[in-house]
C-alpha positions as CSV (number, residue, x, y, z in Angstrom):
1,X,5.5,-9.6,-67.7
2,X,2.7,-11.9,-66.3
3,X,0.7,-15.1,-68.5
4,X,-2.9,-15.2,-67.9
5,X,-4.6,-19.2,-68.8
6,X,-8.2,-18.8,-69.0
7,X,-8.7,-22.7,-69.3
8,X,-12.6,-23.4,-71.0
9,X,-13.3,-27.3,-70.0
10,X,-17.2,-27.9,-69.7
11,X,-16.0,-29.5,-66.1
12,X,-15.0,-27.8,-62.6
13,X,-12.5,-28.1,-60.6
14,X,-12.2,-31.2,-59.5
15,X,-12.2,-33.0,-62.2
16,X,-9.7,-34.2,-64.1
17,X,-8.7,-31.4,-67.9
18,X,-6.3,-32.5,-71.0
19,X,-7.5,-28.5,-71.9
20,X,-6.4,-27.8,-68.3
21,X,-3.2,-29.6,-69.1
22,X,-1.9,-28.3,-72.2
23,X,-2.3,-25.2,-70.6
24,X,0.1,-26.4,-67.7
25,X,2.5,-27.1,-69.9
26,X,2.4,-23.9,-71.9
27,X,2.9,-22.3,-68.6
28,X,5.7,-24.2,-67.4
29,X,6.9,-22.9,-71.1
30,X,7.0,-19.4,-70.2
31,X,7.8,-19.9,-66.6
32,X,11.3,-20.8,-68.7
33,X,11.3,-16.8,-70.1
34,X,10.5,-15.2,-66.5
35,X,7.1,-15.6,-66.9
36,X,4.8,-15.4,-65.1
37,X,1.9,-16.9,-64.7
38,X,-1.5,-18.3,-63.9
39,X,-3.9,-20.6,-64.9
40,X,-7.9,-20.1,-64.4
41,X,-10.4,-22.5,-65.1
42,X,-14.0,-20.4,-66.0
43,X,-16.6,-23.1,-65.0
44,X,-15.1,-22.7,-61.2
45,X,-16.7,-19.0,-61.4
46,X,-19.9,-17.4,-62.6
47,X,-19.4,-16.2,-65.4
48,X,-23.0,-14.6,-67.3
49,X,-23.5,-14.5,-70.4
50,X,-23.2,-11.5,-72.2
51,X,-21.2,-8.7,-74.1
52,X,-21.4,-6.2,-71.4
53,X,-17.8,-5.5,-69.1
54,X,-20.1,-6.5,-65.7
55,X,-23.5,-8.2,-66.0
56,X,-24.3,-7.5,-62.3
57,X,-26.5,-9.8,-60.4
58,X,-23.2,-12.0,-58.8
59,X,-21.1,-12.0,-62.3
60,X,-17.8,-13.6,-62.1
61,X,-16.3,-11.4,-65.6
62,X,-14.5,-8.6,-64.0
63,X,-12.6,-9.8,-61.4
64,X,-11.0,-12.6,-64.5
65,X,-11.5,-8.9,-65.9
66,X,-8.8,-7.2,-64.1
67,X,-6.1,-10.3,-64.7
68,X,-7.1,-10.5,-68.7
69,X,-6.2,-6.9,-68.8
70,X,-2.9,-7.5,-66.0
71,X,-1.2,-10.0,-68.5
72,X,0.7,-9.0,-71.4
73,X,-0.3,-12.3,-72.6
74,X,-3.7,-14.1,-73.0
75,X,-4.0,-18.2,-73.0
76,X,-7.2,-19.3,-74.5
77,X,-6.9,-23.7,-74.1
78,X,-9.8,-25.2,-74.8
79,X,-10.9,-28.5,-76.3
80,X,-13.2,-29.4,-79.5
81,X,-17.4,-29.7,-79.0
82,X,-18.9,-31.5,-82.2
83,X,-15.9,-29.2,-84.3
84,X,-15.9,-25.5,-82.4
85,X,-14.8,-24.4,-79.6
86,X,-15.9,-25.1,-76.0
87,X,-19.4,-22.7,-75.4
88,X,-17.1,-21.5,-72.4
89,X,-14.6,-20.6,-74.6
90,X,-16.9,-19.1,-76.7
91,X,-19.1,-17.5,-74.0
92,X,-15.6,-16.8,-73.2
93,X,-14.8,-14.4,-76.8
94,X,-18.9,-12.6,-76.4
95,X,-16.9,-10.8,-73.5
96,X,-13.8,-9.7,-73.9
97,X,-16.5,-8.5,-77.4
98,X,-16.4,-5.9,-74.6
99,X,-13.1,-4.4,-75.0
100,X,-13.3,-3.2,-78.2
101,X,-16.2,-0.1,-76.6
102,X,-13.3,0.4,-74.1
103,X,-9.9,2.6,-74.3
104,X,-7.8,4.0,-73.1
105,X,-7.0,7.8,-72.7
106,X,-5.6,7.9,-76.3
107,X,-8.8,5.8,-77.3
108,X,-6.9,2.3,-77.9
109,X,-9.1,-0.9,-76.1
110,X,-7.2,-1.6,-72.8
111,X,-5.8,-5.4,-75.3
112,X,-3.9,-3.4,-77.6
113,X,-0.2,-3.9,-77.0
114,X,-1.7,-7.7,-75.8
115,X,-0.5,-10.9,-77.4
116,X,-3.3,-14.0,-76.9
117,X,-2.1,-17.9,-78.0
118,X,-4.6,-20.5,-78.4
119,X,-4.1,-24.5,-76.9
120,X,-6.8,-26.1,-78.4
121,X,-7.3,-30.8,-77.3
122,X,-10.0,-32.9,-79.3
123,X,-10.8,-36.6,-79.5
124,X,-11.5,-35.3,-83.4
125,X,-10.6,-33.0,-86.7
126,X,-10.4,-29.3,-85.7
127,X,-7.3,-27.9,-84.1
128,X,-6.7,-26.0,-86.5
129,X,-10.4,-24.1,-87.6
130,X,-10.9,-24.3,-83.4
131,X,-7.5,-21.9,-83.6
132,X,-8.8,-19.8,-86.1
133,X,-12.3,-19.2,-85.0
134,X,-10.8,-17.9,-81.3
135,X,-8.0,-16.2,-83.6
136,X,-10.8,-14.0,-85.2
137,X,-12.1,-13.9,-81.9
138,X,-9.3,-12.5,-80.2
139,X,-8.0,-10.1,-82.5
140,X,-11.2,-8.4,-83.3
141,X,-10.9,-7.4,-79.3
142,X,-7.4,-5.8,-80.1
143,X,-5.0,-8.9,-79.5
144,X,-1.8,-9.2,-80.8
145,X,-0.8,-13.0,-82.9
146,X,3.1,-14.3,-82.8
147,X,4.3,-17.0,-85.3
148,X,2.9,-19.9,-84.1
149,X,0.8,-18.8,-81.6
150,X,-1.3,-21.9,-81.2
151,X,-0.7,-25.6,-79.8
152,X,-2.3,-28.9,-80.3
153,X,-3.6,-32.7,-80.1
154,X,-6.1,-34.7,-81.7
155,X,-6.2,-37.9,-80.9
156,X,-7.8,-40.2,-83.2
157,X,-11.3,-39.9,-84.2
158,X,-13.5,-42.2,-82.7
159,X,-11.1,-43.1,-79.9
160,X,-11.7,-42.5,-76.5
161,X,-8.1,-41.7,-75.6
162,X,-7.4,-38.1,-73.6
163,X,-4.2,-35.8,-73.6
164,X,-5.0,-36.1,-69.8
165,X,-4.4,-40.2,-70.9
166,X,-1.0,-39.6,-72.7
167,X,2.3,-40.9,-70.7
168,X,3.6,-38.6,-72.3
169,X,3.8,-35.9,-74.4
170,X,4.1,-36.1,-78.1
171,X,7.7,-34.6,-79.2
172,X,5.4,-32.8,-82.4
173,X,3.2,-31.1,-79.4
174,X,6.5,-30.1,-76.9
175,X,8.1,-27.9,-79.5
176,X,4.5,-27.1,-80.8
177,X,4.2,-25.7,-77.1
178,X,8.0,-24.3,-76.7
179,X,7.3,-22.4,-79.8
180,X,4.0,-20.8,-79.2
181,X,6.2,-19.9,-75.5
182,X,8.5,-18.6,-77.1
183,X,7.4,-15.9,-79.4
184,X,4.6,-15.0,-77.8
185,X,6.9,-13.8,-74.9
186,X,8.7,-11.9,-77.8
187,X,6.5,-10.5,-79.2
188,X,5.1,-9.0,-75.9
189,X,8.3,-7.8,-75.3
190,X,8.2,-5.4,-78.8
191,X,5.4,-4.6,-77.5
192,X,5.6,-3.3,-74.3
193,X,8.9,-0.5,-75.6
194,X,6.5,-0.5,-78.4
195,X,2.9,0.2,-78.0
196,X,0.8,0.7,-80.5
197,X,0.0,4.3,-82.5
198,X,-3.7,6.3,-81.2
199,X,-5.4,6.1,-84.3
């Protein structure tokens, strides 16, 4: 069982990132369920705008797409900006849109049978709205969502504390992160043993 985290911070490495920190905590919980994980910061790669599998001209998405398709579980980690997922997250969703027309030999999108989850951080309200936006996009292109498929932390509005600045993970976040990993792994194993039927 494999999990892939796409971290959609606006900052390329090695800049610190709250989204990266929460993604690392989710992946640590996946590891407790014998799920091997990989974390990729999307801003480190030249992912071109568009809705095709390959936009050509050095587009880095095809290599990332291979990793998405090789994983059983996809985690999207995004900050909240102006009440929305980051622009990097939106670009990932737009590129995943190409999967709607890419199918297996039974006519199912390659994403059928794969599970998705979301991690959200920010210093303003909007974690539920952001996760809902990302959930809808992921489900539209074929990913399945387990109960409790989001973990998040939102700091006090109009303040400067970031998740990465906290001395310790709040208990509520730790519990929610554990639930996300447990339920997503359970659903992924069920779908591995019983794939969706061809329509």
